[in-house]
C-alpha positions as CSV (number, residue, x, y, z in Angstrom):
1,Y,-137.7,-112.6,48.8
2,Y,-134.2,-112.5,50.6
3,L,-133.4,-109.2,48.9
4,E,-136.6,-107.8,50.1
5,A,-136.2,-109.0,53.7
6,A,-132.7,-107.7,53.6
7,H,-133.7,-104.3,52.7
8,C,-136.6,-104.3,55.2
9,I,-134.1,-105.2,58.1
10,K,-131.1,-103.2,56.7
11,N,-131.2,-100.3,59.4
12,V,-132.3,-102.4,62.4
13,N,-130.2,-105.4,62.3
14,T,-127.0,-105.4,60.3
15,N,-126.5,-109.2,61.2
16,K,-129.7,-110.2,59.9
17,F,-129.2,-107.9,56.6
18,L,-125.8,-109.7,56.2
19,E,-127.4,-113.0,56.6
20,Y,-130.2,-112.5,54.0
21,S,-127.9,-110.6,51.7
22,K,-125.6,-113.6,51.6
23,V,-128.3,-116.1,50.8
24,A,-129.7,-113.4,47.9
25,I,-126.2,-113.1,46.5
26,D,-125.8,-116.9,46.4
27,K,-129.3,-117.2,44.7
28,F,-128.7,-114.5,42.3
29,C,-125.4,-116.2,41.3
30,I,-127.3,-119.5,40.8
31,S,-129.8,-118.0,38.7
32,A,-127.2,-116.2,36.6
33,R,-128.2,-112.7,37.6
34,I,-124.6,-111.7,38.3
35,S,-124.8,-108.1,38.0
36,Q,-127.6,-107.9,40.7
37,A,-125.4,-110.1,43.1
38,A,-122.5,-107.6,42.4
39,S,-124.6,-104.7,43.1
40,L,-126.0,-106.4,46.4
41,A,-122.3,-107.2,47.6
42,K,-121.4,-103.7,47.0
43,E,-124.4,-102.5,49.0
44,V,-123.5,-104.9,51.7
45,A,-119.9,-103.5,51.6
46,E,-121.1,-100.0,52.0
47,K,-123.2,-100.7,54.9
48,L,-120.6,-102.8,56.8
49,E,-118.2,-99.7,56.0
50,E,-120.9,-97.5,57.5
51,D,-120.7,-99.5,60.6
52,H,-117.2,-99.5,60.8
53,D,-116.5,-103.2,60.0
54,Y,-113.7,-102.6,57.5
55,E,-112.5,-106.1,57.6
56,E,-115.6,-107.5,56.4
57,A,-116.6,-104.7,54.2
58,L,-113.4,-105.3,52.3
59,I,-114.3,-108.9,51.8
60,F,-117.7,-107.8,50.2
61,Y,-115.9,-105.1,48.2
62,E,-113.7,-107.9,46.7
63,K,-116.7,-110.1,46.0
64,A,-118.4,-107.5,44.2
65,A,-115.4,-106.6,42.2
66,E,-115.0,-110.5,41.2
67,L,-118.8,-110.6,40.2
68,Y,-118.5,-107.4,38.2
69,F,-115.4,-108.9,36.3
70,T,-117.1,-112.1,35.8
71,D,-120.3,-110.4,34.4
72,E,-118.2,-108.5,32.1
73,T,-116.0,-111.4,30.9
74,P,-117.4,-113.1,27.8
75,T,-117.9,-116.8,27.6
C-alpha cells in the first residue's frame, strides 16, 4: 500500500512521495522482493533529479545499484 500511496502523491508532494517510498523499499527488502525495491529506489532517484535535488538523488541511485547488485549475486 505504501507503493500505491507513493505513486498517488508523487506529482503533488515530493516529501510525502519520498517518505512513502522509503517505507515501501524497506518492506520490499524485508519480504525479499529486492528487484522491486531497486526499481522503486531508481524511480525515487529520478524524481529527485527532476526536482534538482542531486545530492539526495545520488543516494537513491547508489541504493538502487546496491540492491540490483544484491539481487544478481547468487546466494
